[in-house]
C-alpha positions as CSV (number, residue, x, y, z in Angstrom):
1,X,60.1,78.2,86.8
2,X,61.4,78.8,83.2
3,X,64.9,77.9,82.2
4,X,67.1,80.9,81.3
5,X,66.9,80.2,77.6
6,X,63.1,79.8,77.6
7,X,61.2,83.0,76.8
8,X,58.8,84.3,79.5
9,X,55.1,84.4,78.8
10,X,53.3,87.8,78.9
11,X,51.8,87.1,82.3
12,X,55.2,86.1,83.8
13,X,56.8,89.2,82.2
14,X,54.1,91.4,83.6
15,X,54.5,89.9,87.1
16,X,58.2,90.3,86.9
17,X,57.9,94.0,85.9
18,X,55.4,94.7,88.7
19,X,57.7,93.1,91.3
20,X,60.7,95.0,90.0
21,X,58.8,98.3,90.0
22,X,57.6,97.6,93.6
23,X,61.1,96.8,94.8
24,X,62.6,99.8,93.2
25,X,60.1,102.4,94.4
26,X,61.4,105.5,96.0
27,X,62.0,105.4,99.8
28,X,62.2,108.7,101.7
29,X,65.0,108.9,104.2
30,X,64.2,109.4,107.9
31,X,63.4,113.0,108.9
32,X,66.6,113.5,110.8
33,X,68.9,112.0,108.1
34,X,69.9,115.4,106.6
35,X,70.6,116.9,110.0
36,X,72.7,113.9,111.2
37,X,74.7,113.8,107.9
38,X,75.5,117.5,108.1
39,X,76.4,117.3,111.8
40,X,78.7,114.4,111.1
41,X,80.4,116.2,108.2
42,X,80.9,119.3,110.3
43,X,82.4,117.4,113.3
44,X,84.8,115.2,111.4
45,X,88.4,116.2,110.8
46,X,89.1,117.6,107.3
47,X,90.2,115.0,105.0
48,X,93.9,114.9,104.3
49,X,94.6,115.2,100.6
50,X,97.7,113.5,99.4
51,X,98.9,114.7,96.0
52,X,100.8,112.0,94.2
53,X,103.2,113.2,91.6
54,X,102.7,111.5,88.2
55,X,105.9,110.0,87.2
56,X,106.4,107.4,84.5
57,X,107.4,104.0,85.5
58,X,111.0,103.2,84.9
59,X,110.2,100.1,82.8
60,X,107.9,102.2,80.6
61,X,110.7,104.6,79.9
62,X,113.1,101.8,79.1
63,X,110.5,100.1,76.8
64,X,110.0,103.4,74.9
65,X,113.7,103.9,74.6
66,X,114.2,100.3,73.4
67,X,111.4,100.7,70.8
68,X,113.0,103.9,69.5
69,X,116.4,102.2,69.2
70,X,114.9,99.2,67.4
71,X,113.0,101.6,65.1
72,X,116.1,103.6,64.3
73,X,118.1,100.4,63.7
74,X,115.5,99.0,61.2
75,X,115.2,102.4,59.5
76,X,119.0,102.6,59.1
77,X,119.1,99.0,57.8
78,X,116.4,99.8,55.3
79,X,118.2,102.8,54.1
80,X,121.5,100.9,53.8
81,X,119.7,98.1,51.8
82,X,118.2,100.8,49.5
83,X,121.6,102.4,48.9
84,X,123.2,99.0,48.1
85,X,120.4,98.2,45.7
86,X,120.9,101.6,44.0
87,X,124.6,101.0,43.8
88,X,124.1,97.6,42.3
89,X,121.7,99.0,39.8
90,X,124.1,101.8,38.9
91,X,126.9,99.3,38.5
92,X,124.7,97.1,36.3
93,X,123.8,100.1,34.1
94,X,127.4,101.2,33.9
95,X,128.5,97.7,32.8
96,X,125.7,97.6,30.2
97,X,126.8,101.0,28.9
98,X,130.4,99.8,28.6
99,X,129.3,96.7,26.7
100,X,127.3,98.8,24.3
101,X,130.2,101.2,23.8
102,X,132.7,98.4,23.2
103,X,130.4,96.9,20.6
104,X,129.9,100.2,18.9
105,X,133.7,100.9,18.9
106,X,134.4,97.4,17.6
107,X,131.8,97.9,14.8
108,X,133.4,101.3,13.9
109,X,136.9,99.7,13.8
110,X,135.7,97.0,11.5
111,X,134.1,99.5,9.2
112,X,137.3,101.6,9.1
113,X,139.4,98.6,8.4
114,X,137.1,97.6,5.5
115,X,137.4,101.1,4.2
116,X,141.2,100.8,4.4
117,X,141.7,103.4,7.1
118,X,144.3,102.3,9.7
119,X,144.0,103.3,13.3
120,X,146.7,103.2,15.9
121,X,146.9,99.5,16.6
């Protein structure tokens, strides 16, 4: 017989197909099969149907709640970090503006002194 990884020859494949077809041919049930099945179904007690209420498992509810809390926490942390970055940027811009203003005022004072105009020192 061939190993599983060896291909079948055409003759072996044909024999295999024929055997498979023969084994899977239709077989008619005995003549009384339908009558016996219907009689058994009519005589048996009706099946008791149990309806089970779908309820989420407690651990699933807890896991969802925990995931929401973690998500809210990280969102809040991200927002706080963004606000701190904006505040730091605003502070940096304010300080740069103050330095520029100080230089401009100092330059103006020097020009006024050279021109002989005294200011309230």
